[in-house]
N, C-alpha and C positions, 0 to 999 in steps of 0.2 A: 388729173383725172383719176390715174391709177392708185393715187394714196386714198381717193374718195372710195373707189370700189373695194379696196383691201383694209379700209380704216376699222370696221366692225370686227374683222376675223383677227385683225393685229390685237385690237384692244382685249377681246375676249381670251385669244391665246396667251397675251401677256399676263391678265389678271389671273388666270388659271394657273399658269407656270409659275407667278409671283409667289400665289398662295402656297403652291406645292413647295417652292424654294424655301419659303420661310418656315414652314413646318418641317422640313427635313433639316434645315439648319438648327431650329429648335430641339428638335428629338436627339440629332446627333451630339449638340453641345451636351445635351440632358445627358446622354449616355457616358459622354466623356467627364462629364463632372461627377456622375454617380461613381464612374470607375476611378476617379481621382479620390473622392471621399473615401471608398471601401480600401483603395491602397493605403491612403494616409491614416485610417484607422488601424489598418493591418501593422504600418509602422510603428504608429503610438503604441500598440499592444506590443510589438516586439522592444520597444524602449521602456515599458513598463516591467517586462520579462528580465531587462538588463539590469533594473533595480533588485530584482529578487536574487541575481547572481552575483553581483558586485558590491551590493550596500553592506554586508557583513563585513568583508576585508576592509573596504574605506572606512568604515566607522570604527574598526579596531586600530587602522592606521592614524586616524585622526586624534583618537582617543590616548594613543600612546606617543602623540607627537612626531609620528614617525613620517616627515615631509616627502622625505626620499621614495618611500613605498607609496603613498598617496599619488605622487607624480607619476611613478611607474604605472600603478592601475590605470590612471587617468590617460597616460599613453597608449596603454593597452586597448582602452575603449575606443580611442579615435580610430584605431585600425579597422575597426568594424565597420562595414559598407554603409550601414544606416546612419552612423555617428560622424558628423562633421564638425563637431564642436563639442567640449567639454569645459566644464566650469566647476572647480571644487572650491568650497568656502569652508572655514573655520567658523566656531562658535560665535567668534568676535565680529563676523562679517567680512574678514579679510581673505582674499583669494589665495589659497593654498596652490593650486593648479589652474592653469586657463591654455588650453590648445585649441587650434582650429578657429572656426568663425564663432562669433558670440554677438550678444545683442543687449541693449540695456536693460536691466533689471528693474521691475516695477514695484517690487517689495524686498526690504532687507531681512525680513523673517519669514522662514516657509515653516508653517504648521503641520501641514500635509501635503500629500502628492498632488501637482497641477498641472495641467498641459495648457500652454499658453502660446499664441499666435502671433508674430513679429511682422514688421514690414519686410519688403522684398522676397517673400514667400518663405520665410524661415518661420520655424516653430519649434517649441522646446518642450520638455519634460523635467520638471524640478520635484524633488522629494526629499524629505529631511533625511539626516543619518541619525539615529536615535542607539545610543549605547544603554543596554539593560546590565545592571549589577547588583545584586543582592535585592532583587525586588524592585528596583527603581528604574525610572528611564529618565535619561539625560541626554538633550540634544546638543550633538557635539558639532553639527554643521549642515551643510546640504551640498548637492549635487545636480548640476543643470546640463542635461545630453541635448545637443541641438542637431536638428535634421532640417531638409529643405525642400522646396519643389523639386529640384532638379534629382533629388534620389527618388521621389515619387515620380516624376516623369520618365526615368530612367525603367521603372518597371513596367509602365504601361504605355510605353513608346509605339511597339508594334501594335497593341489594340487601337490605339488611337488613329494610326494610319490605316488601318484595316477598316475602320469606320468611316473613316475620311473617303478611303476608295470606294467602299460599297455606296456610300451617298452619291458620290459623282456617277457612278455607273448607272445607277437607277435613273438619276436625273436626267443624264444623257439619253437613256433609253425613251423615258417618256416624253422628252422634249421632241425627238424624233416622230413617235407614235402620234403625238397631238398636232404636230405641223402637217403630217400626212392626211388626219381626218378632216382638218379645216380646211385645208385646200380643196380635197374632192366633195366636201358635204358643204361648205359655206361660202369659200373665196369664189369658186368658179361659177357657180350658179348665181351669186349675187354680183358678180361681174357682167353675166351675160344679161341680167333683168336691168342692171345700169346702162348697158348700151342701148337695150331697146328703149328705155324711157327717155334717154336723152334724144331720140330719133322721133319725139313726140308732135304731130303736126295738128295745131289747134283748128284749122280749117277743115282737115279730114280726120277726125278722132277714129273712125272706125276702122282705119288702116294702122293704128298705134296699138292694137291689142298685142298683149305678150306671148309669145309662144317660147316654151322651155322644153328642151329635149335632157334626157338622162336624171329625172328627178323623182325621187319616191315620194311617198304619201308623207309630207312632214309640213313645217311651217312656211316654205318658201313656195311650195305648191298652193297653200292657202293664198299666199300673198298675190302670186299670178291671179288667181279666180277673182279675189277681192278687187284688185286693181282692173281687171277685164269688166267686171261688173260696175266699176266706176265709171268706165270708158262708156258703158251702155247707158247708165243714167244721165251721163254729160250729152251724150246725142238725144235723149229724149227731152233734157231741159232747154237746148238750143231750139228744138221745135216749139216748146212752149213760150220760150222767151220771146220768139220773135212774134207770136200773136199778143202777148203781153205788150211788148213796146208799141203796137199799133193803137192798142187802147189807150195806153198812156199818153200819146200825143193829143188823143180828143180830150182826155181829162185834163190836160195841161192847158189847152186852149180856154177852156171852161173857167179854170182856176185863175188864169191869168185876169179874165173879167172880174171876176168877184174881188182879186186883190184890189184893183184899182178903185173899186166903191168902198172897200174896208179901209183903204190908205186915207180916202177922204174924210171919213167918220174919225177915224183915229188923230187924224191933224186936229179936228175940233176938240176931241176930248183932251189931247195933249196939252192944249194951252191952257184949259183951266188947271188939270192937274199940276202943271209946273209951278204955277202960284202957290197952290196947297204945298207944294213939295218944299218952296223955297222957305214958306213960315214954319214948316216941321224941322227943316235942316237947321234954321236958327236958334228954335227951342232946344233942339238936340244939343247943339254947340255948349249952350248955357247950362243944361242938365250935366253934360259931360265933364264941365270945368267944374261944376259946384261937387260932383262925385271924386273927381279927383284932387280937390282941396281935402276933402272929408278923409279918403284913403291915406293922404300923406301924413295927415294928422294922427290917424289910427297907426300907421307904420311908425311915426316917431314915438308914440306912447308905448308901443310894444318894443320896441329897439331899447329903450330905456329901462323898462321892466326886464329885459331879458339881461342887459348888461348889469344891473343891480343884483339880479339872481346868481349871474356868473361870478360878481366879485364877492357875494357871501359865500358859495361854493367854495372859491379859491381859499378865501381867510379860513372856512372851517376846516378843509383839507389840509391846508399848511399847519393848523394848528395840531392837527391828529398827526402828521409827520414829524413836527418838532418833540411832542410828548413820545412818539415811537422812538426816535433818533435818541433822545435823553434816555429812556428806559435801556435802550441797548449800549449805549455808552456805559451807562451805571454799571450793568452786567457786564460789559467788557472789563471795567476796572477792577471790580471785584475778583474776576477769574485771573486778571494780571498778576494782582496780589499774591493770588494762592500758587500762580506759577513761578512767581519768584522764590515763595516758600519750597517749593518742591525741588527747584534746582539747588538752592543751599543745601537742604537735607539730603539730595543726591550725592553731592560732593562730600558731606560728611560722612555720609554711611559708606562710601567706596573705601574710605581709608581703613577702619577696624576690619572690613569685608577682605581688603587686599591683604592684610596682615594675617588672616584666618585663612586665607586660601595658602598663604606662603608656609604657615605652620603646618596645615593638614599636609601639603606636599613633602614637607621635612620627614613628618613623622610616617607617611608612607614609604618613603626612601629609607629609613631606618628600620621599619617592620620588614621590608623585603630584604634588608642585609641579615637581619635576625633569621627571617626564614629560611634564607639560604644556608645560614651557617648552621641552622638547625639539621637542614636536610643534608648538609655534606657531613653532619657529626663533628663540626668544627668549632662549636658554640661552647665558648668558655663562661665562666663564672664573671669574668671581668667584663666581658662583651654584655653578657644579660644585666649587670649592675650599670654600665653605662648606658644600655637602652631604657631601663626604668627611669633613670635619672632624666635623660633628655625626653623622655616620653612624659614625665610629670611637668617639666618646664612647658614642653608645648602644649598639652592639654590645658596648663594653666593659663597661657598665651591666648589659646583659642578661646576657653570661657571668657576670659576677660574683654577680648575684644568682641565677641560675639553679644555679650550682654551689653556692652556700649551701643552697639548697633541697634540693637533691640529697644534699648532705652529710646534712641532717637527717633526709631520708627514709630513706636508707641505714642510717645509725645506729639510727633506732627499728624498721626492718623486721624485721632479724635478731632483736631482742631480742621484738618483739611475738610473731614466729612462735613462738620458743621458748618463750614463756610460755604458750602454749596447746598445747605439744606435751611429751611425756616422752620424746621420742627422743634416744639417747645419740650421741655423736660426739667426735672429738677437736677441739680449739679452742685457740687462743693465749688465755690467762686475761688478760693484759694487755690486749690489742685489745678483749677481750670487755666488760672492766671499763669502757673508755674508752666504748663504744658506750652501755652502760648509763647512764653519768653524761651522755652527751650527751642520752640520751632523757628524762632526769629534770630536765635545767634548766629547761624551760618551768614546773616545779611551783614554783620558787624564783628565778625571774629577777626579780621585782619586789622581793626583799629584796638584803642583802648578805651571805648565807650562802654558804660557801666549803667545797668538797669536794675534801680531798686524798688521792690514790691511789698508793701506792707498791708496784710490784709488778715483779718481775724481767721483764724483755721478752721473754725467750725461754721462759716457763713455760709449758708445754703440758700439758693434763689431758684425761683422756677421763671425761665424765660426762654427765648430762642438763644441758644450758646454761640450760634454761627454770627448773630449781631455783636456780642461782646467780644469774638476772636476778631472781627473785622473792625470794629471801632479802635480796639488796641492795635492791632497791626497797622492801621492806617495812621493813627497818631505817632506811633514809633518811626514808621517809614519817613513820614513827614519831617519828623526831627531829624533822622539822619540824612534826608536828601535837603533839605532846607536849613534847618536851624543848625546842624553841625558842619555847614558846607565847608568852613574855613577853619574848623578846629578837628583833632584826631582824640580827644580827651573829653568827650561829653558826657553829662550825668544825667539821666531819666529818671524820675521818682515816681511810683504811682501809689497813692495813699487810699484806702477803701476803709470806709467806716459805715456803720449800720445804727440808724435812730428812725424810731416810731415807724418800722416795718417799709422804710426807705433806704435805699444804698445811696451813699455818697461817694462819688469816685474823682479824687483831685489829681491831675496829670500834670507836672512840671518837667520841663528840661532848660536848661542853661545855655540855649543855642543864642542865634543873633537877634531873635525876636522880630517883631513886626513894627511897620510904622501904624499911625492912627488911621490914614486912608486905607491901608491893606487889612487892617483888623476888621474895618467895616465891612469890607468885600469878603471876608474869610470863607463864610459858609454859602456864598453864591456859587451856582453851577458855572463851571467851566473858567472861575478867576484862578490863576496861577502865575508865579512869578518866574516860571522856568518854560513858558512857551516855546521858546529857541530850543529847549533842551529835550522837547517831545512831552512835557507835561500837559495833563490833559484837564487839570483843574476840576476834577471831580472826586477827589480824595475827603475833602472836609466837607463838601456837599454830602457825600455817602454816610459819612458821621452824623450829621446833623439827622437826615432822613432816619437811620436807624434808631437815634435816641429818641428822637419824637414820634415815631410811628411804630418801630417793632418793639422798643421799650416802654413806650408812653411815658417818657421823661422829657427832661429841658435840660439844655446844655449851653455855657456861657464861656467866652473867651477872654483873657485878659493878656496883654503884652506890650512892652516898650521896647524900643530900640536897643540891642545888646544886653537886654535884660532877661531874655529867655520867655517862653510861651506857656501859659497855663490855661488846662481846660478844667473846667467844674461841670460835673455831670450828676444829677441826681434823676434816680428811677424807682419804681417800687419792686419790692421783692417777689411779688407775685404769689405769695403763700397765704394771703389773707390777713384779717387783722389776728 
């Protein structure tokens, strides 16, 4: 019974204090989080300040390849309170120095300063090291400074404890204040009302009115007055009820007499109605059976229509997906062949560039020696003559290798751009075929395969050059992968002729050829004899589509086992009559 008396006050007190506690927790957490963000921003600002302090010395050390100095500077950075880890990388991505904590790098190259968060409360500030010389800028590496939540917490620890203590003190005082107020203003008056209401006597309601002491003008006083008014109304109702009950007895007696007469009449009517109801029930059952059969027929037809519609939608959707997948595979095949060219060209360009870097370093070293001798006034005619001779040889080596790299890049650049574009333009076919063959050389430079191209030197056509590049590239790569699978000395010939505003392209290799059954499926999508080696079967299908659609021409293939493979392609020049 005590729980009933105090249940309302406890619920009100619990809800009020719960709301206050939640608001206090939210405000305190918000203040702590704001303090954390402010301190973190301050720490990040200090890390950025370190960039201005140490970047120039680190840049100079990396430029001069002074690894020990770079490591010494990195160790000095680690001694700073806000720095918990240091990573210094060279221009090739190799780590020159690593101290303290570290995290997985998300990028191998750094173009500008960036702040990055990591797991475990760790965050970093990464900035590039740029060396400026003679008006030029060169990125020689990058530096990553790490800090963590522990550093920030160490700065805001006292403030956090103060905020938490302040929240606990205010909450404790408010709990005491509310408990006292609820007990005096709600719990005790309600308990007194409950005790008096429990002693209610239905036989003597006039003795059950509420009498409450020490109650101000409030809702509880209104409750007492309302309850007492209900008691007064109940007493008046008891008096009226007694008179009404007596009247009801007389009315019931008359009603019983009337019911007896009505029952006799009802019995007569019920007998006739029963027969009518039986006839109606029989007709109803027949109607329901007919409706059920008709509904079943309608549902069967509707189900068949829905199934047919679903099957049609599924077939249409499958065709769209198949066409989309086919187009995506064709695009992937085109980009894959371009990727192979990029890898080969990059490897061939690295060799002359490496020789050029070595020659430039040697020339820089000899220039520093001459400068030192000149400043020391120990420069002799013999030393100067040796320097001039070495400088001539070195510059000749530089120009030779840089020209070679330039030729490789120039031959590949236009071919790569055209393979990713469908733009139509006029171009010299002989020169363009030379660029394509030049870009393909890295794919067979470790073999003795030979590509022979015979094309009129003044043949100019108008079409999408990317189509020509893709066709020739796919034919050559198919010969290398399939035709020359068992030989290292294959020969490929490409004969170009022009007649009546039409270009004829005859491609031949002396590879292992194709059987008649394979030749019939040569231009089919996804047909390949290298399925187990990852072949997609789209190379010749792409050739066929490019010839017939992009070039508006036609293509034929001839082959016999061990007799090589021949493609005959005809398409208009695109220059009009």
